[in-house]
Backbone bond lengths (Angstrom), bond angles and torsions (degrees), N, CA, C in turn:
res aa  C-N    CA-C-N  psi(-1)  N-CA   C-N-CA  omega(-1)  CA-C   N-CA-C  phi
1 M - - - 1.530 - - 1.498 108.34 -
2 G 1.307 120.26 136.03 1.339 125.14 -177.03 1.529 114.75 -84.06
3 L 1.298 120.97 165.95 1.471 127.53 -171.12 1.572 106.60 -62.06
4 R 1.388 118.31 -42.33 1.363 121.57 -179.46 1.485 112.85 -64.45
5 R 1.327 114.60 -39.91 1.552 115.84 177.47 1.523 112.47 -65.19
6 V 1.280 111.95 -44.09 1.543 119.65 -177.79 1.536 109.79 -61.41
7 S 1.291 112.60 -54.07 1.639 118.82 -176.73 1.510 103.48 -59.66
8 A 1.391 124.29 -53.56 1.351 124.77 -172.94 1.599 112.88 -60.57
9 S 1.239 114.76 -37.62 1.516 121.70 170.79 1.578 113.98 -60.11
10 A 1.354 111.95 -47.03 1.436 117.81 178.53 1.579 109.49 -65.67
11 G 1.273 116.11 -36.21 1.428 116.52 -179.76 1.496 115.26 -67.72
12 M 1.386 111.57 -36.72 1.604 115.49 172.83 1.514 109.93 -66.59
13 L 1.306 118.84 -45.68 1.459 118.48 -175.87 1.612 109.02 -70.51
14 G 1.226 116.35 -31.14 1.488 119.26 176.58 1.553 108.74 -63.70
15 V 1.379 119.13 -42.17 1.454 118.21 178.73 1.453 111.50 -61.99
16 L 1.302 116.47 -46.23 1.544 120.94 -177.10 1.486 110.16 -65.00
17 G 1.300 116.19 -42.41 1.447 117.97 175.79 1.624 119.08 -62.44
18 Y 1.390 110.33 -39.20 1.476 115.74 175.47 1.539 109.47 -63.11
19 V 1.347 114.24 -44.17 1.483 115.34 -174.51 1.571 107.73 -64.86
20 A 1.320 112.26 -46.89 1.553 114.21 -177.16 1.524 108.98 -58.07
21 V 1.364 121.01 -48.22 1.484 117.85 178.04 1.576 114.20 -57.52
22 D 1.178 115.09 -41.64 1.464 123.77 177.04 1.604 111.31 -53.08
23 V 1.402 112.67 -47.31 1.475 119.09 -177.61 1.563 107.75 -68.74
24 V 1.309 113.35 -43.92 1.485 112.65 -179.15 1.465 115.91 -65.31
25 L 1.300 118.04 -32.18 1.497 125.75 178.56 1.510 112.88 -67.80
26 Q 1.374 111.46 -29.00 1.448 125.30 -174.76 1.651 103.11 -69.24
27 L 1.292 112.92 -36.58 1.438 124.27 -178.79 1.541 116.51 -77.26
28 L 1.350 114.84 -19.35 1.453 120.17 179.99 1.476 113.65 -97.93
29 P 1.433 120.24 158.07 1.282 124.46 179.01 1.534 114.38 -56.80
30 P 1.277 124.00 139.77 1.452 124.45 27.28 1.654 107.39 -103.02
31 H 1.228 115.11 21.19 1.585 119.93 172.57 1.420 112.38 59.90
32 Y 1.323 117.85 58.57 1.442 120.82 172.31 1.537 115.06 -68.13
33 S 1.274 117.49 145.49 1.535 122.53 179.30 1.430 111.86 -73.69
34 P 1.277 114.77 132.03 1.572 123.09 174.06 1.435 115.03 -76.45
35 I 1.426 110.25 -16.28 1.446 114.83 173.39 1.379 119.07 -90.67
36 S 1.309 120.40 -41.22 1.510 124.38 -171.80 1.522 111.44 -100.55
37 E 1.378 119.31 -25.95 1.435 124.57 -172.08 1.559 114.94 -112.08
38 A 1.321 109.11 136.12 1.477 118.92 -177.18 1.548 108.11 -56.18
39 E 1.439 111.81 146.48 1.374 115.89 173.63 1.735 117.77 -60.67
40 S 1.158 110.07 -24.63 1.407 117.43 -179.46 1.617 111.38 -67.57
41 N 1.273 115.85 -21.84 1.529 122.12 174.83 1.491 110.75 -55.07
42 L 1.399 115.01 -28.71 1.387 121.90 -171.26 1.590 109.58 -68.60
43 A 1.297 113.78 -15.45 1.448 121.90 175.08 1.500 116.64 -80.90
44 V 1.336 111.74 -7.62 1.639 120.86 -177.82 1.412 102.34 -109.50
45 G 1.326 120.09 126.24 1.487 127.23 179.32 1.395 119.79 130.74
46 P 1.274 121.29 -168.27 1.490 121.77 -174.46 1.591 112.04 -66.26
47 F 1.408 114.04 -29.68 1.457 117.29 -179.04 1.537 108.21 -112.74
48 G 1.332 119.61 25.54 1.410 122.24 179.00 1.511 112.79 -57.59
49 W 1.363 117.57 -31.91 1.574 118.88 -174.03 1.384 107.81 -67.87
50 V 1.413 118.07 -32.75 1.533 116.71 -178.94 1.626 110.38 -65.56
51 M 1.312 114.89 -35.04 1.497 114.82 173.43 1.423 112.32 -68.63
52 S 1.290 122.47 -34.19 1.445 126.61 179.34 1.532 107.91 -62.62
53 V 1.271 115.05 -42.40 1.575 119.26 176.22 1.505 109.48 -69.10
54 N 1.355 112.65 -33.69 1.599 115.13 174.81 1.492 110.65 -63.99
55 F 1.275 123.12 -35.46 1.486 123.66 178.28 1.537 107.94 -67.89
56 L 1.187 118.15 -41.94 1.423 120.81 171.28 1.577 117.64 -58.49
57 G 1.404 111.38 -37.45 1.374 115.26 174.71 1.458 116.05 -72.55
58 R 1.426 117.40 -23.33 1.410 121.69 172.83 1.501 112.91 -73.20
59 A 1.321 114.27 -35.54 1.468 120.71 171.69 1.460 113.53 -61.55
60 A 1.332 116.28 -47.20 1.508 121.19 174.81 1.654 111.29 -60.96
61 T 1.313 112.36 -37.78 1.514 113.54 179.20 1.463 110.60 -65.82
62 T 1.269 112.18 -42.29 1.581 114.39 177.72 1.374 111.44 -65.13
63 L 1.252 128.67 -35.80 1.458 133.87 171.71 1.564 109.67 -53.68
64 C 1.393 109.68 -52.41 1.442 111.97 -174.63 1.572 110.85 -67.82
65 A 1.275 116.94 -29.67 1.528 118.11 -179.70 1.623 105.56 -71.05
66 L 1.336 115.77 -40.57 1.302 120.41 179.29 1.508 113.20 -57.65
67 V 1.345 115.28 -48.36 1.468 123.84 -176.19 1.682 104.99 -62.47
68 A 1.269 116.56 -47.41 1.367 121.16 -179.10 1.535 113.61 -62.09
69 I 1.313 118.11 -47.62 1.499 118.50 176.28 1.583 111.15 -66.74
70 G 1.404 116.56 -32.37 1.400 114.11 173.28 1.503 119.48 -62.10
71 Q 1.239 114.81 -22.28 1.555 122.47 -174.52 1.571 105.85 -84.68
72 L 1.376 118.44 4.20 1.468 115.87 -179.86 1.558 107.90 -79.57
73 G 1.259 116.76 -24.36 1.477 117.14 171.23 1.542 120.42 109.40
74 T 1.507 113.71 -20.19 1.392 114.71 -172.85 1.563 106.21 -70.14
75 V 1.361 115.42 156.53 1.323 121.67 -177.54 1.572 112.47 -126.33
76 S 1.219 119.24 16.48 1.476 123.65 -177.37 1.523 108.99 -64.01
77 A 1.312 113.54 153.04 1.433 116.46 177.47 1.553 114.51 -63.14
78 L 1.457 114.26 -37.59 1.421 119.70 169.00 1.313 119.72 -46.56
79 H 1.405 110.47 -48.11 1.626 117.92 179.45 1.533 110.50 -68.15
80 R 1.345 113.18 -44.78 1.636 111.57 -178.43 1.429 111.78 -61.59
81 I 1.299 121.32 -46.00 1.411 125.19 171.11 1.454 117.24 -50.02
82 G 1.359 119.33 -50.42 1.300 125.62 173.03 1.553 113.83 -50.70
83 L 1.273 108.89 -52.70 1.484 113.08 -177.39 1.544 112.16 -60.85
84 L 1.296 114.28 -40.73 1.368 122.49 -179.43 1.717 109.81 -61.88
85 L 1.260 110.45 -45.81 1.543 111.64 177.48 1.531 111.40 -67.99
86 L 1.325 116.71 -27.65 1.375 119.30 178.37 1.660 110.12 -74.04
87 G 1.142 116.52 -32.43 1.496 121.72 177.25 1.579 106.36 -72.22
88 V 1.489 115.53 -39.30 1.469 106.25 174.20 1.485 119.65 -71.54
89 A 1.311 114.77 -20.23 1.449 119.65 178.77 1.639 105.56 -72.77
90 G 1.251 115.80 -37.16 1.451 120.99 178.88 1.547 112.47 -62.50
91 L 1.445 116.08 -43.69 1.364 130.48 -179.49 1.543 106.67 -59.35
92 C 1.412 119.17 -43.86 1.364 127.06 179.15 1.512 112.71 -56.01
93 S 1.364 105.31 -50.95 1.605 116.62 -178.34 1.582 108.89 -53.53
94 G 1.387 113.76 -45.75 1.438 116.46 173.85 1.408 121.35 -60.33
95 V 1.306 117.55 -38.03 1.508 123.14 178.61 1.558 109.79 -63.62
96 L 1.392 117.00 -31.42 1.437 120.22 -173.22 1.520 109.27 -64.05
97 A 1.323 119.25 -27.84 1.435 125.02 178.88 1.472 110.57 -62.62
98 F 1.242 128.24 -31.76 1.440 130.82 -171.00 1.531 109.92 -97.38
99 F 1.309 122.08 -16.40 1.493 121.88 -178.39 1.507 109.63 -127.33
100 P 1.287 113.94 93.53 1.490 121.36 179.71 1.501 112.39 -59.23
101 T 1.372 115.21 145.26 1.419 121.68 -177.91 1.535 111.97 -80.46
102 D 1.358 118.72 160.78 1.375 122.51 176.00 1.563 108.36 -83.73
103 I 1.231 121.95 147.46 1.427 127.64 177.47 1.555 106.40 -88.85
104 P 1.232 130.88 107.68 1.438 124.72 -178.89 1.524 115.58 -84.23
105 A 1.271 119.88 168.38 1.433 116.94 176.93 1.589 108.23 -70.77
106 A 1.254 116.82 161.54 1.372 124.37 179.21 1.438 111.97 -52.75
107 G 1.396 117.72 119.91 1.459 118.81 169.77 1.543 112.63 91.02
108 A 1.463 109.28 5.52 1.539 112.82 -171.25 1.539 107.66 -89.21
109 G 1.323 118.67 -5.25 1.484 115.94 -175.95 1.428 116.12 74.52
110 L 1.374 113.67 -153.86 1.464 123.99 172.72 1.520 118.43 -79.67
111 V 1.241 120.60 103.25 1.532 123.11 -176.23 1.553 104.58 -138.79
112 A 1.341 108.30 149.60 1.465 112.21 171.61 1.636 105.78 -125.30
113 E 1.262 106.34 145.79 1.482 118.69 -176.96 1.471 114.85 -116.53
114 T 1.228 113.18 -25.14 1.556 119.08 -179.62 1.541 108.85 -125.61
115 A 1.352 111.91 169.54 1.520 118.45 -178.49 1.627 107.66 -66.04
116 A 1.324 118.31 -38.80 1.382 117.65 179.26 1.533 114.39 -71.32
117 G 1.393 114.58 -33.60 1.474 116.50 170.49 1.388 114.47 -65.04
118 L 1.315 120.99 -29.10 1.438 122.81 -176.92 1.461 109.46 -78.70
119 V 1.305 119.95 -37.88 1.379 123.52 172.17 1.501 118.03 -58.57
120 H 1.384 107.34 -39.10 1.475 116.46 179.59 1.620 113.12 -66.40
121 L 1.325 109.47 -45.87 1.476 123.30 177.37 1.554 106.73 -55.69
122 V 1.329 119.79 -55.09 1.460 123.48 -179.06 1.528 113.06 -58.68
123 F 1.286 120.95 -46.46 1.423 125.32 -176.38 1.556 108.08 -71.81
124 A 1.351 119.32 -37.91 1.354 120.18 178.71 1.527 115.99 -65.08
125 T 1.342 111.14 -39.99 1.517 118.51 172.84 1.518 109.28 -65.18
126 L 1.222 125.42 -51.86 1.411 132.57 -179.91 1.609 108.24 -60.33
127 G 1.339 113.44 -35.41 1.484 110.76 -179.75 1.550 112.10 -71.68
128 F 1.369 118.47 -36.43 1.448 121.49 179.73 1.399 108.46 -67.93
129 L 1.279 126.71 -47.99 1.418 135.48 179.54 1.462 111.31 -57.02
130 T 1.333 117.06 -48.95 1.563 116.57 177.62 1.449 113.05 -71.32
131 A 1.317 115.13 -38.51 1.535 115.68 178.22 1.524 113.87 -60.50
132 F 1.362 113.81 -39.49 1.387 122.11 179.92 1.564 109.58 -61.81
133 A 1.275 111.59 -54.81 1.527 121.71 -176.83 1.588 106.84 -58.97
134 A 1.302 114.72 -35.11 1.560 117.50 -175.77 1.526 103.54 -68.52
135 I 1.268 119.39 -52.74 1.468 119.55 -170.92 1.627 110.39 -66.02
136 V 1.374 113.46 -25.12 1.395 113.16 -178.96 1.550 108.43 -74.43
137 L 1.264 110.82 -45.55 1.584 113.90 -178.74 1.470 110.61 -70.14
138 L 1.334 120.47 -39.68 1.468 120.54 175.20 1.515 115.88 -64.31
139 T 1.411 116.55 -37.32 1.385 119.58 176.96 1.605 111.10 -62.01
140 R 1.293 114.49 -41.44 1.570 126.18 179.24 1.565 102.70 -63.99
141 S 1.269 121.11 -47.74 1.517 126.03 -175.77 1.504 108.56 -63.15
142 L 1.256 117.17 -50.94 1.439 124.81 -177.94 1.616 107.24 -56.75
143 H 1.334 118.01 -44.96 1.381 120.31 -179.61 1.479 116.13 -69.16
144 R 1.448 113.34 -42.23 1.493 119.42 179.39 1.443 114.04 -58.05
145 N 1.449 113.27 -40.56 1.390 124.70 -172.31 1.589 114.58 -90.02
146 A 1.441 112.34 3.71 1.431 119.73 -179.72 1.680 113.11 58.31
147 L 1.299 113.80 34.98 1.478 122.38 -179.82 1.445 110.06 -95.63
148 L 1.237 121.81 141.67 1.461 128.23 178.09 1.444 114.33 48.30
149 P 1.353 127.55 48.90 1.360 129.35 -179.08 1.481 114.58 -51.61
150 E 1.324 117.98 -32.57 1.522 118.60 -178.51 1.518 109.38 -70.55
151 S 1.283 117.45 -25.59 1.556 116.00 -179.22 1.468 114.75 -103.25
152 H 1.397 117.93 13.22 1.339 121.77 -174.95 1.533 109.40 -70.88
153 R 1.401 118.68 -47.51 1.317 124.74 175.26 1.517 116.98 -52.07
154 A 1.330 112.34 -50.18 1.507 114.18 176.61 1.490 117.00 -68.07
155 A 1.438 116.36 -30.61 1.430 116.73 164.98 1.454 119.83 -56.64
156 L 1.301 117.48 -42.00 1.493 123.17 177.46 1.488 108.15 -67.55
157 I 1.357 115.84 -43.04 1.569 114.96 -175.30 1.503 107.34 -65.47
158 F 1.249 125.18 -41.18 1.473 127.23 -175.32 1.589 109.58 -79.21
159 T 1.274 119.42 -29.75 1.487 121.77 171.84 1.482 103.81 -63.88
160 A 1.367 123.34 -46.39 1.503 125.92 -177.03 1.623 104.32 -63.34
161 I 1.257 123.07 -42.30 1.396 120.64 -179.13 1.550 110.84 -65.56
162 A 1.342 118.61 -40.27 1.445 119.63 179.62 1.580 110.81 -63.05
163 M 1.443 110.99 -38.74 1.375 109.88 -179.21 1.601 113.55 -69.67
164 A 1.350 116.88 -38.22 1.484 119.47 165.26 1.443 114.60 -51.14
165 G 1.324 119.54 -42.79 1.427 120.19 -179.61 1.392 114.36 -61.33
166 L 1.383 114.32 -48.35 1.579 121.69 173.26 1.444 114.98 -52.64
167 L 1.317 111.86 -48.41 1.627 112.97 177.81 1.460 113.40 -58.32
168 F 1.383 108.51 -43.76 1.474 118.60 -179.68 1.571 109.79 -59.77
169 L 1.254 113.61 -46.59 1.372 122.49 -178.66 1.528 107.66 -57.08
170 L 1.231 120.96 -52.78 1.446 129.00 172.64 1.516 111.23 -46.36
171 L 1.338 116.29 -49.64 1.453 121.95 176.82 1.613 109.80 -55.42
172 T 1.305 115.00 -48.53 1.372 115.62 -174.91 1.462 117.35 -65.00
173 V 1.431 112.68 -34.32 1.433 119.87 176.14 1.530 112.78 -62.62
174 T 1.414 114.15 -33.88 1.400 114.35 -173.38 1.649 117.99 -97.45
175 V 1.490 110.11 -33.38 1.503 116.11 -178.79 1.584 115.19 -134.04
176 A 1.273 115.07 -8.90 1.521 114.81 -171.38 1.517 113.22 -139.02
177 P 1.409 118.93 54.67 1.380 118.50 -172.80 1.613 116.37 -56.17
178 G 1.251 115.18 -29.65 1.423 121.08 177.39 1.503 118.20 -61.53
179 L 1.275 116.84 -9.92 1.511 123.45 170.47 1.584 115.85 -110.78
180 L 1.232 113.79 23.28 1.470 114.71 -179.92 1.433 118.50 -67.24
181 G 1.285 120.04 -39.89 1.471 126.77 171.97 1.533 113.01 -58.08
182 L 1.287 118.05 -43.08 1.420 121.82 -176.86 1.566 108.99 -68.11
183 A 1.320 115.61 -45.19 1.563 123.39 179.15 1.438 107.78 -59.97
184 E 1.343 117.36 -49.48 1.437 122.13 -177.26 1.672 110.99 -59.04
185 R 1.346 112.56 -40.97 1.415 114.96 179.92 1.605 113.61 -73.92
186 I 1.174 114.80 -25.79 1.528 117.59 179.37 1.607 106.91 -65.62
187 C 1.526 105.60 -48.04 1.425 110.86 174.77 1.515 119.29 -56.77
188 L 1.260 116.55 -41.02 1.510 123.58 174.52 1.578 109.07 -63.63
189 L 1.241 117.06 -40.00 1.515 120.13 179.15 1.563 104.70 -57.92
190 G 1.311 116.79 -41.88 1.412 114.29 -169.77 1.679 108.17 -71.85
191 I 1.271 108.53 -43.94 1.536 116.88 -178.90 1.545 114.22 -58.65
192 L 1.389 112.11 -54.98 1.397 122.71 -176.08 1.616 109.70 -68.86
193 G 1.273 114.40 -36.76 1.421 118.30 177.87 1.597 111.05 -65.11
194 W 1.281 114.65 -39.98 1.533 119.32 178.38 1.443 104.52 -62.65
195 V 1.248 120.85 -48.49 1.557 121.85 -177.11 1.479 107.24 -61.81
196 F 1.277 128.83 -41.50 1.452 131.32 -167.99 1.538 99.76 -70.46
197 F 1.375 123.47 -51.59 1.381 121.97 -169.52 1.482 116.45 -74.30
198 V 1.356 110.73 -34.77 1.590 116.82 175.86 1.568 106.64 -65.40
199 C 1.259 122.13 -41.57 1.353 127.24 -179.92 1.638 110.90 -64.56
200 A 1.429 109.76 -42.09 1.396 115.04 172.72 1.554 112.17 -57.68
201 G 1.309 113.30 -48.21 1.553 116.51 179.10 1.560 110.97 -58.65
202 M 1.352 118.91 -37.40 1.473 110.05 172.56 1.422 121.73 -64.43
203 L 1.529 114.55 -29.25 1.410 116.63 173.68 1.487 112.37 -65.08
204 R 1.307 116.27 -36.68 1.500 121.21 -179.30 1.563 108.65 -71.08
205 L 1.362 122.28 -32.23 1.356 124.13 171.68 1.479 114.89 -63.28
206 N 1.337 116.72 -40.64 1.415 124.81 175.81 1.451 111.35 -61.25
207 A 1.409 117.73 -51.15 1.426 123.92 170.55 1.498 114.83 -43.06
208 R 1.308 114.20 -55.93 1.588 116.58 176.56 1.518 112.75 -54.56
209 V 1.425 117.88 -49.57 1.301 121.51 -176.66 1.540 115.19 -58.57
210 L 1.480 113.57 -34.95 1.465 119.90 -175.44 1.488 110.03 -84.43
211 A 1.248 119.16 -22.51 1.495 124.39 -173.12 1.575 111.28 -62.77
212 P 1.361 114.02 129.04 1.376 117.36 -173.82 1.602 110.77 -66.03
213 S 1.404 113.44 145.42 1.449 117.68 178.35 1.477 109.93 -69.95
214 P 1.469 115.85 147.05 1.495 116.85 179.54 1.576 105.51 -76.63
215 P 1.387 109.76 142.93 1.514 115.20 -177.67 1.461 114.95 -60.76
């Protein structure tokens, strides 16, 4: 089994695992609201350590996707920059595990009250922005180089979802803080969905390459 196949499979499993842990944590005390409260709040509370591990899992998932996409072979500047930004996004996810967020008062939006909370907020913001920039550049690169044509539509759709989530997130920061959690999760849906379907496309590509030729 080649490196591309292993890393793409790990990327897909990582996305599924990350989402599953998030869903379970939402059902456990202290029952944070997925609509009004940031996902990072799940790392604060009796099961907060599980979310911290999940952040590390997201970093590893991003690394797997980076390795898989890097195996496609294109060396364009656009592709290299996209991979670099994806790596930065993964690093930011890992940092979140070690700096818990601050829990703001209801409706306060994104605020930091401690040094750890400020670090978390900065790296969470940087992670979202670099991840979005990465999937935009990589989607363009995959299309320009005619790579993974079967995944291109899904990549475009999830890039658009991530963009909508970021714009919605900006809106919540300015005028609708009560919808912060929903906006953040829409953005995550776009980014993680992109990773999942691009990795799935690489598995299909491997299957075609390995399929025996007809006699």
